[in-house]
N, CA, C and O atoms as a DFTB+ gen file, in Angstrom:
368 C
 N C O
     1  1     285.969      52.248      37.245
     2  2     284.700      51.653      37.650
     3  2     283.604      52.715      37.566
     4  3     283.836      53.894      37.835
     5  1     282.415      52.274      37.190
     6  2     281.294      53.209      37.206
     7  2     280.705      53.264      38.623
     8  3     281.113      52.511      39.507
     9  1     279.750      54.159      38.819
    10  2     279.183      54.395      40.150
    11  2     278.595      53.121      40.763
    12  3     278.810      52.838      41.942
    13  1     277.865      52.366      39.970
    14  2     277.262      51.125      40.481
    15  2     278.332      50.139      40.924
    16  3     278.196      49.506      41.970
    17  1     279.383      50.006      40.146
    18  2     280.466      49.086      40.495
    19  2     281.162      49.514      41.785
    20  3     281.540      48.670      42.598
    21  1     281.332      50.826      41.975
    22  2     281.975      51.321      43.200
    23  2     281.082      51.032      44.404
    24  3     281.572      50.611      45.452
    25  1     279.784      51.253      44.263
    26  2     278.851      50.970      45.366
    27  2     278.871      49.484      45.707
    28  3     278.854      49.122      46.883
    29  1     278.906      48.635      44.711
    30  2     278.978      47.186      44.966
    31  2     280.284      46.832      45.671
    32  3     280.293      46.007      46.584
    33  1     281.385      47.449      45.251
    34  2     282.675      47.190      45.895
    35  2     282.659      47.664      47.350
    36  3     283.212      46.997      48.224
    37  1     282.029      48.811      47.612
    38  2     281.888      49.299      48.992
    39  2     281.073      48.290      49.811
    40  3     281.439      47.956      50.938
    41  1     279.980      47.816      49.239
    42  2     279.138      46.840      49.938
    43  2     279.908      45.549      50.213
    44  3     279.759      44.957      51.282
    45  1     280.720      45.113      49.269
    46  2     281.506      43.895      49.470
    47  2     282.536      44.075      50.585
    48  3     282.744      43.172      51.396
    49  1     283.176      45.241      50.619
    50  2     284.148      45.502      51.686
    51  2     283.435      45.524      53.038
    52  3     283.927      44.955      54.012
    53  1     282.276      46.182      53.095
    54  2     281.516      46.246      54.341
    55  2     281.049      44.856      54.774
    56  3     281.093      44.522      55.958
    57  1     280.610      44.064      53.825
    58  2     280.157      42.695      54.107
    59  2     281.301      41.863      54.689
    60  3     281.090      41.042      55.582
    61  1     282.491      42.080      54.184
    62  2     283.664      41.378      54.705
    63  2     283.898      41.743      56.181
    64  3     284.297      40.899      56.985
    65  1     283.642      43.017      56.520
    66  2     283.845      43.476      57.890
    67  2     282.687      43.098      58.813
    68  3     282.876      42.912      60.016
    69  1     281.487      42.985      58.242
    70  2     280.283      42.632      59.012
    71  2     279.483      41.599      58.236
    72  3     278.506      41.947      57.573
    73  1     279.884      40.323      58.309
    74  2     279.217      39.276      57.526
    75  2     277.739      39.073      57.865
    76  3     277.013      38.432      57.106
    77  1     277.295      39.612      58.995
    78  2     275.908      39.421      59.406
    79  2     274.919      40.333      58.667
    80  3     273.708      40.172      58.813
    81  1     275.422      41.281      57.883
    82  2     274.553      42.229      57.178
    83  2     274.476      41.843      55.703
    84  3     275.482      41.474      55.096
    85  1     273.284      41.930      55.136
    86  2     273.079      41.575      53.728
    87  2     273.775      42.571      52.802
    88  3     273.695      43.784      52.997
    89  1     274.448      42.042      51.811
    90  2     275.134      42.853      50.804
    91  2     274.165      43.836      50.155
    92  3     274.500      45.005      49.965
    93  1     272.978      43.374      49.820
    94  2     271.995      44.239      49.155
    95  2     271.555      45.395      50.057
    96  3     271.310      46.497      49.566
    97  1     271.451      45.159      51.361
    98  2     271.062      46.225      52.290
    99  2     272.133      47.312      52.348
   100  3     271.824      48.503      52.391
   101  1     273.382      46.890      52.349
   102  2     274.491      47.848      52.387
   103  2     274.491      48.680      51.105
   104  3     274.558      49.908      51.154
   105  1     274.418      48.012      49.973
   106  2     274.454      48.720      48.686
   107  2     273.278      49.678      48.560
   108  3     273.446      50.803      48.088
   109  1     272.097      49.250      48.973
   110  2     270.913      50.098      48.873
   111  2     271.058      51.336      49.767
   112  3     270.715      52.441      49.345
   113  1     271.553      51.169      50.971
   114  2     271.703      52.298      51.894
   115  2     272.722      53.309      51.370
   116  3     272.473      54.514      51.406
   117  1     273.861      52.830      50.887
   118  2     274.889      53.728      50.370
   119  2     274.377      54.450      49.124
   120  3     274.587      55.653      48.968
   121  1     273.712      53.720      48.247
   122  2     273.190      54.311      47.022
   123  2     272.139      55.376      47.317
   124  3     272.184      56.464      46.743
   125  1     271.203      55.076      48.198
   126  2     270.149      56.033      48.533
   127  2     270.729      57.257      49.227
   128  3     270.342      58.385      48.925
   129  1     271.642      57.042      50.141
   130  2     272.272      58.164      50.829
   131  2     272.992      59.074      49.839
   132  3     272.921      60.299      49.948
   133  1     273.681      58.477      48.881
   134  2     274.423      59.249      47.878
   135  2     273.500      60.098      47.004
   136  3     273.916      61.138      46.493
   137  1     272.261      59.665      46.831
   138  2     271.308      60.439      46.033
   139  2     270.951      61.757      46.711
   140  3     270.746      62.764      46.034
   141  1     270.877      61.760      48.033
   142  2     270.459      62.945      48.774
   143  2     271.619      63.722      49.373
   144  3     271.533      64.937      49.549
   145  1     272.692      63.031      49.684
   146  2     273.902      63.656      50.210
   147  2     275.063      63.041      49.440
   148  3     275.530      61.954      49.780
   149  1     275.531      63.735      48.400
   150  2     276.586      63.144      47.567
   151  2     277.790      62.701      48.399
   152  3     278.243      63.394      49.311
   153  1     278.282      61.525      48.045
   154  2     279.439      60.941      48.728
   155  2     280.604      60.825      47.766
   156  3     280.416      60.648      46.562
   157  1     281.800      60.924      48.302
   158  2     283.005      60.628      47.522
   159  2     283.144      59.109      47.558
   160  3     283.868      58.561      48.389
   161  1     282.447      58.443      46.652
   162  2     282.398      56.981      46.660
   163  2     283.762      56.356      46.418
   164  3     284.107      55.359      47.052
   165  1     284.543      56.930      45.507
   166  2     285.885      56.384      45.247
   167  2     286.762      56.512      46.490
   168  3     287.507      55.591      46.826
   169  1     286.672      57.647      47.167
   170  2     287.434      57.842      48.391
   171  2     286.968      56.920      49.499
   172  3     287.781      56.360      50.235
   173  1     285.650      56.762      49.616
   174  2     285.095      55.875      50.646
   175  2     285.548      54.436      50.439
   176  3     285.846      53.730      51.403
   177  1     285.599      54.009      49.205
   178  2     286.006      52.636      48.912
   179  2     287.391      52.316      49.462
   180  3     287.627      51.203      49.931
   181  1     288.297      53.267      49.409
   182  2     289.679      53.026      49.855
   183  2     289.992      53.712      51.185
   184  3     291.155      53.815      51.577
   185  1     288.958      54.176      51.873
   186  2     289.148      54.889      53.142
   187  2     289.772      53.984      54.193
   188  3     289.614      52.764      54.145
   189  1     290.483      54.586      55.141
   190  2     290.968      53.796      56.278
   191  2     289.776      53.109      56.960
   192  3     288.661      53.629      56.953
   193  1     290.025      51.963      57.532
   194  2     288.947      51.151      58.089
   195  2     288.062      51.912      59.064
   196  3     286.839      51.777      59.009
   197  1     288.639      52.705      59.952
   198  2     287.829      53.441      60.928
   199  2     286.864      54.400      60.237
   200  3     285.691      54.469      60.606
   201  1     287.341      55.136      59.246
   202  2     286.486      56.066      58.515
   203  2     285.430      55.313      57.709
   204  3     284.272      55.725      57.645
   205  1     285.842      54.216      57.102
   206  2     284.921      53.397      56.311
   207  2     283.781      52.880      57.188
   208  3     282.610      52.987      56.825
   209  1     284.139      52.315      58.354
   210  2     283.123      51.799      59.278
   211  2     282.194      52.911      59.748
   212  3     280.978      52.728      59.797
   213  1     282.763      54.059      60.091
   214  2     281.963      55.195      60.541
   215  2     280.930      55.566      59.489
   216  3     279.751      55.728      59.803
   217  1     281.364      55.699      58.255
   218  2     280.457      56.161      57.201
   219  2     279.427      55.108      56.802
   220  3     278.228      55.387      56.809
   221  1     279.869      53.927      56.462
   222  2     278.949      52.919      55.938
   223  2     277.947      52.478      57.001
   224  3     276.744      52.445      56.739
   225  1     278.419      52.146      58.175
   226  2     277.496      51.653      59.185
   227  2     276.743      52.792      59.858
   228  3     275.647      52.583      60.379
   229  1     277.309      53.986      59.856
   230  2     276.562      55.164      60.306
   231  2     275.401      55.447      59.366
   232  3     274.289      55.737      59.808
   233  1     275.665      55.362      58.066
   234  2     274.597      55.536      57.071
   235  2     273.513      54.491      57.299
   236  3     272.326      54.817      57.308
   237  1     273.913      53.248      57.483
   238  2     272.925      52.181      57.668
   239  2     272.069      52.407      58.921
   240  3     270.877      52.099      58.920
   241  1     272.665      52.937      59.972
   242  2     271.923      53.165      61.214
   243  2     271.052      54.413      61.149
   244  3     269.959      54.436      61.715
   245  1     271.524      55.441      60.471
   246  2     270.856      56.744      60.524
   247  2     269.986      57.053      59.306
   248  3     269.291      58.069      59.295
   249  1     270.011      56.208      58.289
   250  2     269.262      56.481      57.065
   251  2     267.770      56.244      57.269
   252  3     267.350      55.176      57.713
   253  1     266.985      57.254      56.939
   254  2     265.533      57.127      56.930
   255  2     265.158      56.702      55.510
   256  3     265.183      57.516      54.587
   257  1     264.816      55.441      55.341
   258  2     264.581      54.885      54.002
   259  2     263.487      55.621      53.221
   260  3     263.669      55.855      52.026
   261  1     262.365      55.996      53.835
   262  2     261.334      56.674      53.035
   263  2     261.786      58.026      52.466
   264  3     261.384      58.403      51.365
   265  1     262.619      58.747      53.216
   266  2     263.025      60.076      52.751
   267  2     264.416      60.105      52.138
   268  3     264.725      61.006      51.358
   269  1     265.262      59.132      52.478
   270  2     266.639      59.133      52.011
   271  2     267.538      60.066      52.806
   272  3     268.698      60.265      52.446
   273  1     267.014      60.637      53.880
   274  2     267.778      61.579      54.690
   275  2     268.406      60.876      55.889
   276  3     267.916      59.846      56.351
   277  1     269.495      61.452      56.378
   278  2     270.190      60.913      57.542
   279  2     269.701      61.628      58.793
   280  3     269.588      62.854      58.806
   281  1     269.412      60.868      59.839
   282  2     268.885      61.444      61.077
   283  2     270.000      61.791      62.054
   284  3     271.165      61.446      61.855
   285  1     269.604      62.486      63.114
   286  2     270.497      62.828      64.230
   287  2     271.738      63.597      63.794
   288  3     272.800      63.459      64.400
   289  1     271.610      64.395      62.757
   290  2     272.717      65.239      62.262
   291  2     273.942      64.427      61.850
   292  3     275.059      64.945      61.846
   293  1     273.736      63.153      61.504
   294  2     274.872      62.326      61.088
   295  2     275.398      62.838      59.751
   296  3     274.634      63.074      58.815
   297  1     276.706      63.003      59.684
   298  2     277.342      63.423      58.437
   299  2     278.519      62.494      58.148
   300  3     279.476      62.463      58.922
   301  1     278.469      61.743      57.061
   302  2     279.580      60.861      56.721
   303  2     280.866      61.664      56.480
   304  3     280.823      62.777      55.957
   305  1     281.967      61.103      56.854
   306  2     283.263      61.757      56.651
   307  2     283.577      61.921      55.169
   308  3     284.325      62.819      54.784
   309  1     283.003      61.050      54.338
   310  2     283.256      61.123      52.899
   311  2     282.090      61.764      52.146
   312  3     281.901      61.519      50.955
   313  1     281.315      62.585      52.850
   314  2     280.299      63.392      52.171
   315  2     281.019      64.471      51.372
   316  3     282.042      64.999      51.807
   317  1     280.485      64.789      50.214
   318  2     281.072      65.826      49.366
   319  2     280.505      67.162      49.820
   320  3     279.288      67.334      49.898
   321  1     281.386      68.102      50.118
   322  2     280.898      69.413      50.524
   323  2     280.244      70.099      49.329
   324  3     280.624      69.844      48.186
   325  1     279.254      70.976      49.583
   326  2     278.524      71.598      48.470
   327  2     279.424      72.273      47.444
   328  3     279.107      72.264      46.254
   329  1     280.523      72.848      47.869
   330  2     281.442      73.502      46.926
   331  2     282.175      72.525      46.025
   332  3     282.671      72.904      44.964
   333  1     282.246      71.253      46.451
   334  2     282.953      70.245      45.666
   335  2     282.017      69.396      44.819
   336  3     282.470      68.622      43.976
   337  1     280.712      69.537      45.040
   338  2     279.741      68.716      44.299
   339  2     279.729      69.121      42.837
   340  3     279.872      70.303      42.522
   341  1     279.561      68.156      41.934
   342  2     279.476      68.492      40.514
   343  2     278.285      69.401      40.259
   344  3     277.203      69.207      40.813
   345  1     278.500      70.375      39.427
   346  2     277.447      71.335      39.115
   347  2     276.432      70.729      38.158
   348  3     276.785      69.956      37.267
   349  1     275.175      71.087      38.350
   350  2     274.130      70.616      37.433
   351  2     274.260      71.309      36.085
   352  3     273.817      70.790      35.060
   353  1     274.868      72.477      36.099
   354  2     275.069      73.219      34.848
   355  2     276.554      73.211      34.553
   356  3     277.344      73.757      35.323
   357  1     276.940      72.601      33.455
   358  2     278.362      72.558      33.148
   359  2     278.822      73.873      32.502
   360  3     278.110      74.479      31.701
   361  1     280.039      74.289      32.879
   362  2     280.557      75.519      32.271
   363  2     280.806      75.318      30.792
   364  3     281.133      74.217      30.350
   365  1     280.653      76.377      30.035
   366  2     280.870      76.281      28.576
   367  2     282.237      76.744      28.212
   368  3     282.598      76.735      27.035
């Protein structure tokens, strides 16, 4: 799956757990958060329910939409640590 498909699958799983939240709101929050704080989206998709709920709904609660930053020092469990993030410069 490509990144967009994984985000949609995450949103669908979250929607199943919380039918009262719009699918588009979930996908937008996860996507925006991933732009500023890279997430292991594949890992999040298959995460245990407790970790999944913590990350997805924590992102939705703590995301500042204008800046894309997470407030109150919230850090998703499936955030990619800086050492694991893909490098902007690929090795030759």
